N, C-alpha and C positions, 0 to 999 in steps of 0.2 A: 132711663135709670139702668145702671150697670148691675148685673147680678153678681154679688160677691162670691157666691158658691161656685158659679161657673168659671170665674176668674181664678179662684184658688185651686180648682180641680185641673185647670189647664197648666198651671205652673206648679209642678210637684216640688216639694221641698228638697233642697240639695244638701249634701254634706258640706261642712265648712272646708275651705281649701287649706290643706296642711302645707306648712313650710318645712323645709328640711331643718332639723335641729342641729344648731351649732354646739359643739362640745365646749364646756366651760374649762378654762385654763386652770390646771391643778396648781400652778405657781401662784395664781391669784388668791386661791384659797389659803395656801401655805403663808403667803405674805400677810393676810389679815390675821391669822392665827399667830404667827410669829410676831406681829406688832405687839400683842399683849404679853407674850411669853418672853421675848428678848427684843426689845424695840429696834436696835440697829439691824437685826436680821430682817425685820419687817420692812425697813427702808430699802435694803439691798435687794431682797427677793421681790419687793414691789416694783422696783425699777427694772429689773430683769423680766418680770411678768409683763410690765407695760410694753417693753421693746418687742417681746415675742408676740403679744396680742396684736400689735400694730403690724408685725410682719406676716403672721398667719391668719388674722381675722377671726380668731377664736372669741367666744364670749368670756366675760369676766373682767372687762375694763374697769368697771365700777369697783369691784372687790379689790383689784390690784391698786387702783388709786386710793382707796380707803386704807389698805394696809401700808402703803407708803406714807399717807398723811398722818395716820395714828402712830405709826413707828417714829416718824420725824417729831411729832408732838411730844411723845413720851420721852424720846431721846433728849430733846431740848430741855424738857422739865428736869430730867436727871442731871443734865450738865449744869443747869441753873442752881439746883440744890447743892451740888458739889462745889460750884463756885461761891455760893453764899456761905457754905460751911467753912470753906477756906478763908474767906474774908472775915468771917465772924471769929474764927480761931486766931487769925492775925491780929484783929482788934483787941481780943481778950489778952493776947501776949503783950501788946503795947500798954494796955491799961494796968496790967499786973506788973509791969516793969521787967519782963523776962527777956 
C-alpha cells in the first residue's frame, strides 16, 4: 500500500506556469463600440482590426469580428428601413395619384 502522505511530501506543489500576456487590440474594442454608435464605422474599423491582428498576433480577434458583424447587421437593417420607406412613399404617391 502506498503512503499518500509520503507521496505528497515528495512532490511539493508548484506554481502554475504563466504564459506571456498578449495585448488586446485597441482597434477591436473600438470596432465593437463603434458598431453600436455608428455601424458603418464598426464595419470599417473591424476589418482594419482583423487585418492588424492577423499580422501582429495580438489578442482581440473575437471582438473585432463581433464589431464587424454587429456593424454590418445594423448597417443592413438601416439600409432596409430606408429602402422600405422609399418604396412605401412611392406606393403612397401612386395610390394618391400624385
